[in-house]
Short mmCIF file of the C-alpha atoms (twelve columns), coordinates in Angstrom:
data_MODEL
# 
_entry.id   MODEL 
# 
loop_
_atom_site.group_PDB 
_atom_site.id 
_atom_site.type_symbol 
_atom_site.label_atom_id 
_atom_site.label_alt_id 
_atom_site.label_comp_id 
_atom_site.label_asym_id 
_atom_site.label_seq_id 
_atom_site.Cartn_x 
_atom_site.Cartn_y 
_atom_site.Cartn_z 
_atom_site.pdbx_PDB_model_num 
ATOM 1  C CA . MET A 1  0.996   -15.401 -10.800 1 
ATOM 2  C CA . ALA A 2  -0.179  -11.792 -11.102 1 
ATOM 3  C CA . VAL A 3  0.816   -9.726  -8.065  1 
ATOM 4  C CA . LYS A 4  -1.111  -6.667  -6.945  1 
ATOM 5  C CA . LEU A 5  -0.212  -4.021  -4.404  1 
ATOM 6  C CA . ARG A 6  -3.415  -3.449  -2.467  1 
ATOM 7  C CA . LEU A 7  -4.945  -2.584  0.884   1 
ATOM 8  C CA . MET A 8  -5.915  -5.186  3.463   1 
ATOM 9  C CA . ARG A 9  -8.500  -3.983  6.013   1 
ATOM 10 C CA . MET A 10 -7.645  -4.156  9.697   1 
ATOM 11 C CA . GLY A 11 -8.893  -2.358  12.787  1 
ATOM 12 C CA . LYS A 12 -12.174 -2.131  14.622  1 
ATOM 13 C CA . LYS A 13 -15.664 -1.589  13.325  1 
ATOM 14 C CA . LYS A 14 -16.072 1.986   11.997  1 
ATOM 15 C CA . GLN A 15 -12.340 2.635   12.683  1 
ATOM 16 C CA . PRO A 16 -10.500 1.144   9.730   1 
ATOM 17 C CA . THR A 17 -6.767  0.882   9.335   1 
ATOM 18 C CA . TYR A 18 -5.181  -0.807  6.374   1 
ATOM 19 C CA . ARG A 19 -2.013  -2.702  5.578   1 
ATOM 20 C CA . LEU A 20 -0.450  -2.152  2.182   1 
ATOM 21 C CA . VAL A 21 0.420   -5.647  0.962   1 
ATOM 22 C CA . ALA A 22 1.731   -7.465  -2.081  1 
ATOM 23 C CA . ALA A 23 -0.732  -10.272 -2.805  1 
ATOM 24 C CA . ASP A 24 -1.780  -12.669 -5.534  1 
ATOM 25 C CA . SER A 25 -4.569  -10.990 -7.499  1 
ATOM 26 C CA . ARG A 26 -6.804  -14.061 -7.067  1 
ATOM 27 C CA . SER A 27 -6.681  -14.095 -3.241  1 
ATOM 28 C CA . PRO A 28 -9.456  -12.383 -1.216  1 
ATOM 29 C CA . ARG A 29 -9.057  -8.855  0.167   1 
ATOM 30 C CA . ASP A 30 -8.213  -9.910  3.712   1 
ATOM 31 C CA . GLY A 31 -6.782  -13.273 2.740   1 
ATOM 32 C CA . ARG A 32 -3.321  -14.542 2.041   1 
ATOM 33 C CA . PHE A 33 -0.586  -12.071 1.141   1 
ATOM 34 C CA . ILE A 34 3.080   -12.265 0.206   1 
ATOM 35 C CA . GLU A 35 4.600   -9.294  2.028   1 
ATOM 36 C CA . VAL A 36 3.533   -6.260  4.090   1 
ATOM 37 C CA . LEU A 37 4.796   -2.994  2.583   1 
ATOM 38 C CA . GLY A 38 3.290   -0.428  4.933   1 
ATOM 39 C CA . THR A 39 0.232   0.906   6.732   1 
ATOM 40 C CA . TYR A 40 -2.490  3.466   6.081   1 
ATOM 41 C CA . ALA A 41 -4.780  4.976   8.727   1 
ATOM 42 C CA . PRO A 42 -7.284  7.255   6.948   1 
ATOM 43 C CA . ARG A 43 -8.874  8.479   10.186  1 
ATOM 44 C CA . GLY A 44 -5.616  9.099   12.035  1 
ATOM 45 C CA . ARG A 45 -4.207  7.353   15.053  1 
ATOM 46 C CA . SER A 46 -6.757  8.635   17.585  1 
ATOM 47 C CA . ALA A 47 -9.570  11.138  18.107  1 
ATOM 48 C CA . SER A 48 -7.057  13.761  19.242  1 
ATOM 49 C CA . ASP A 49 -4.918  13.173  16.103  1 
ATOM 50 C CA . PRO A 50 -7.394  12.905  13.180  1 
ATOM 51 C CA . GLU A 51 -4.784  13.459  10.424  1 
ATOM 52 C CA . ALA A 52 -4.421  10.516  7.998   1 
ATOM 53 C CA . VAL A 53 -1.214  8.512   8.477   1 
ATOM 54 C CA . VAL A 54 0.637   6.789   5.615   1 
ATOM 55 C CA . GLN A 55 3.781   4.732   6.235   1 
ATOM 56 C CA . ILE A 56 5.257   2.865   3.267   1 
ATOM 57 C CA . ASP A 57 8.568   1.014   3.022   1 
ATOM 58 C CA . THR A 58 9.700   2.602   -0.240  1 
ATOM 59 C CA . GLU A 59 12.430  0.053   -0.953  1 
ATOM 60 C CA . LYS A 60 10.014  -2.876  -0.756  1 
ATOM 61 C CA . ALA A 61 7.404   -1.056  -2.858  1 
ATOM 62 C CA . LEU A 62 9.978   -0.220  -5.540  1 
ATOM 63 C CA . LYS A 63 11.150  -3.830  -5.585  1 
ATOM 64 C CA . TRP A 64 7.626   -5.107  -6.233  1 
ATOM 65 C CA . LEU A 65 6.848   -2.425  -8.808  1 
ATOM 66 C CA . SER A 66 10.039  -3.211  -10.715 1 
ATOM 67 C CA . GLN A 67 9.044   -6.889  -10.751 1 
ATOM 68 C CA . GLY A 68 5.744   -5.999  -12.438 1 
ATOM 69 C CA . ALA A 69 3.292   -5.759  -9.539  1 
ATOM 70 C CA . GLN A 70 0.257   -3.610  -10.350 1 
ATOM 71 C CA . PRO A 71 -0.997  -1.159  -7.693  1 
ATOM 72 C CA . THR A 72 -4.704  -0.617  -7.180  1 
ATOM 73 C CA . GLU A 73 -6.070  2.888   -7.734  1 
ATOM 74 C CA . ARG A 74 -5.978  3.824   -4.036  1 
ATOM 75 C CA . VAL A 75 -2.478  2.394   -3.531  1 
ATOM 76 C CA . HIS A 76 -1.288  4.324   -6.592  1 
ATOM 77 C CA . LYS A 77 -2.505  7.560   -4.961  1 
ATOM 78 C CA . LEU A 78 -0.797  6.655   -1.672  1 
ATOM 79 C CA . LEU A 79 2.466   5.904   -3.491  1 
ATOM 80 C CA . GLU A 80 2.217   9.291   -5.214  1 
ATOM 81 C CA . SER A 81 1.603   11.098  -1.920  1 
ATOM 82 C CA . THR A 82 4.672   9.527   -0.288  1 
ATOM 83 C CA . GLY A 83 6.922   10.091  -3.313  1 
ATOM 84 C CA . ALA A 84 7.557   6.408   -3.995  1 
ATOM 85 C CA . TRP A 85 5.818   6.581   -7.378  1 
ATOM 86 C CA . ALA A 86 8.111   9.420   -8.550  1 
ATOM 87 C CA . GLU A 87 11.156  7.341   -7.534  1 
ATOM 88 C CA . TYR A 88 9.770   4.389   -9.496  1 
ATOM 89 C CA . GLN A 89 9.214   6.551   -12.594 1 
ATOM 90 C CA . GLN A 90 12.803  7.876   -12.377 1 
ATOM 91 C CA . ALA A 91 14.228  4.381   -11.991 1 
ATOM 92 C CA . LYS A 92 12.111  3.125   -14.888 1 
ATOM 93 C CA . ALA A 93 13.289  5.981   -17.157 1 
ATOM 94 C CA . ARG A 94 16.943  4.991   -16.708 1 
# 
């Protein structure tokens, strides 16, 4: 089973929020997943706070990456922005 780290769409129409999940690569975007690793709100929490919000459980993400899970392009960028990707690269170099 090939595992991917990807985004699962949540939220209302025109106000997306996403869950970062570990899922089988064959399952649909909003379908079955194995574990929730974090959240991503590209439009912020509310109209008064429009700054994008990224919350990732680094330990869980590192566990899945070390087991061979492949992140999608967007998830890779989110992992880089939170510093989890740098931790993974350091752990992999050892």
